[in-house]
N, C-alpha and C positions, 0 to 999 in steps of 0.2 A: 141249580136244583140238586138236592141230595139224591143219592142213589138209594134203592130199596135194600139192596144187600151188600155186604162187605166181607172182606177176608179176615179171619180171626184165629188165633191159636187159643184152643180151649181144651180143658180137662175135664172130663165128664165121669170118669170112673176112678176109684181108689186103687189104681195099679200104674205101672210104669208107663206112662203115656202122655202125649199131647196130640190133638188132632188139628190140622190145619184145614179150615173148611168155610163155607159160605154160610153167614148168619145174618139175621135181619139188622139194619142200621136201627140202633135204639132211639127212642123219643124221649127226651128230657122231660122229667116230671117237675112238680114244683120245687123251686130252689135249685134245679140241676142246670148243668151245662152240657151240651153237646160239643165234643172236642174232636177236631181231626188231628190224629197223632201224626207228629213230625219227626220224632226221634224217640226210640226207646233202648233203654241200656238193660243187660241181664245181669242179675245178682246170683250169686252163689246159691241163695235160697230157692230161685226158680230152678235151679238144677235139682235141689232136693225134692221140690214140688214134683218135677217130672218124675223121679224115680220112686215117689211116694214112700220115702223111708220113715224112720222114727221121728226125724226132726219135722218132715213135712206134715205128719199127722198131729204135731202140736201146732204148727204154724197156720194151716190152711184146712179149708173145707171145699168140697167139690158140690156143684160145678163152679168152675172159675175160668177166667182169663187171665194169665199171668202178666207181669210187667207192671211194677210199682215205681220204676224210675223212668220218667217220661217227661215229654213236653210236646205241647200241641197248640192249636189255634181254634179259637172259639168259633163255632159255626152256627149255633142256635142256642137259645136259652128257654128254659121253662118259666112258668109264672113266678112272680115275687123274687126274681134275681135282681140285685142291685145293679144300677146303671154303670157302675165301675167295670163290671164283666160284659164289655161291649163286643159284638161280633167282630172278628178280626184280630183281637188281642191274643197274644201268646201267653200260656198259662202252664205252670208246673203243678203237681198235685202233692198235697200233704197225705201221704198213704196212711197215716195213723188217723183214723176216723174217730176222734174223741167225742164223748158224751156232752161235756161242758157243765155237768151237774154234780159229778162225785167229788170227794175230798181232793184227790190229786188234780183234777181239771181246776178246782177253785184255788189251788196253791201253785199254779203255773207248772205243773208237771202232767201235761196233758199226754205226753208220750207214753206215760204208764197208767193211762185211765183205766179205771176198774171195769168199764164196760166197753173196751177198745174193740173197734172193727178195723179191718185192713183191705184197702184198695189192692187188687192183684192177688189176693189170697182167698178169695171167696168167703171173707168174713164181713157179713152185713151188705155186701155187694158182689155180684158176679163179674163186675166189669174190671179190666186191667188195660195196660197200655200196648198189649201185644195184639192190636186190632186196628183197622184203619180208622174207626170212630170210637169214641168211649164216652161214658158218662162220669162227670165229676161234680158232686155237689159244690155250689159255688163257695160254701164256707170253708172247704178244703182246698179250694184252687188259689194259687198265688200268681197274680199278673206280673209278668217280667217287666221291669223298669230300666233295663240296660239292654245293650246291643250284643250281648254274649250270643254265640252260635247255638244252634239247636243241639249240637253234639256236647257243648258245654253245658248247656241247660239241663240236658238228660241225666247228668250225673249230680245235680244238686242235692238229690236225696241222700246218697252216700257221703257227700261233702257235709251234710247237716248231721250225719250219724257221727262222723268224726269230730266235728266241731262240738257237739253236744257232750261227747265224752271228754274233750279237753276242757271244756267250760266246768265240768265238775271237778278237775283236779288243778286247774289253772297253773300251767307250766312257765308263765311269764316269770323271768329272772331266775329260773331254776334249771336243773338237769333233767332230761326225760329219756327213758328207755322205751323203744317202741318194738314190740316182739311181734313178728309177722308182717311181711311187706306185701300183703295182697293189696287190692284197691283201697280198703279202709285204712290199713297200716300206712300205705304210702300217702293218702290225703291227710292222714295225722301228722306225718312228718313235716309236711308243708305248712300245715296250719299251726303246729307247735312252734315252728320257727318264726311264722308271722306273728304269733302272740308273744314273742319274745323270750322264748326258751334260750338258755345260754349255751347249752350243748345237747345235741339231738343224738342218741345213739339208736341205731336201727339194726335189728338182727333178723335172719332168715337162713335158710338152707339152699336157696337157689340164687346163683350169681347174677342173673339178669335182673331179678327183683332188686337186689341190692344196689346194682348200678343205677336203676331208676330212683332208689331211695336217695343216692347222692344228688341226683338232679333235682328231687323235690326239696332238698335243703338239709339232708342228715349230715352231720359233722363226722361221724364216725360209722362204719358199716361193718358188722360182724357176720362171717359166715359160721353159725354155731354148731355146724356138723364138722367143722375142721378147727375151730378155734374155741378156747375157753371163755365163754361170754361173761362170767361172773369175774373172773381174773382180769379181763379188760375194763369191765364196769369199775370195779374197784381201783384199777390203776388210774382211771380218767376221773375219778371222784375222791382222790386222796383218801381212799378206804372207807369213806362215809356211806357210799352207795348213792343211788340217784334219788331225786326228791319226788320224782313221779314215774309211774310205770302205766304204759298202755299194753294190754295184751289183745292182739288183733289176730292171733294165731288159732285159738281154740284148741291147742294141744295141751291136754292134761299135765303132762310132765313140765311143760313151761310155765303153767299157771303155779303149780306146786313150787317151782324152783325160783319163782320171780321174788318172793318174799326175802330171800337171802341177800338179794341185790338192792334192797330198798332202804333208803336212810330211815333211821328212826323218826317217827312222825310224819313220814312220806306218805304218799298217796297212790292208790292203785285203782285202774278202771278196767273191767273185762268187756271187751267188745266181741271177741271172737266167738263165732257160732261153734259150739262143742260138737264134735263128731260122735262122741260116747259119752255116756254117763260117768262121772269120776267123783271121786272123794278128794277133797282139799286137806292135805295134811300140813299144819302149821305148828312148829315147835317154838314154845316160848321160854326165854330164860330169864329168870328173875334174880337179881341181886341178893345175896345172903344178908 
């Protein structure tokens, strides 16, 4: 039998805050699943939402329960839920609640839906993973088909972020520079290697992060606070520059400088959550 109350982390005001309190266990509506949360991971954006800074004001709306990186077990289903979503099955959530009708959705770009709502951000739903139970519409729930642990399953969302970015630039058979070795950058290093990148160069300013980058598959790690990143990139690429760049740092100076390390015709993808508004300065040299 389900309890009537549960513990939840909630944000109810547009100030620096979360509240840990008792709230009612929600009832699944039409097409919804009631999921008992097994594991939830924290994203840097959850910290921004706590502080309610300028980034949070763009990402989120109150009231909300944070936690978009999660895994749980189905305990109840509302009307019209497909039989695939049986009680007892483990599910992860697609936190981008796409509409399915706009141009982007109809062209396999649901992650940039024109009418996007987001689980864990108060956008179209107050629910998130930082609660004992949560509501996930079945259309955004993915049934796990392997025996990965709950801890592993809880980070499938950031794995998806890194994988989506790498699909855009396709590093297979090419060299790649990953700037920023936070969780997304580290995952990108491992995924790039598994996709067949011939040389993975990872940069950061924290030695412990660079050590993990090596474990994840980086061939060369660079402490950009102590070493000349551009010089090393050019040395390792016969002065051609890398074919692919992933910025996972969100540092304006890194973004502005990355183009000088990119091979002509190369590809750049920006994942890093920018801390400040910045202007991108690119110089173009044309032959006379």
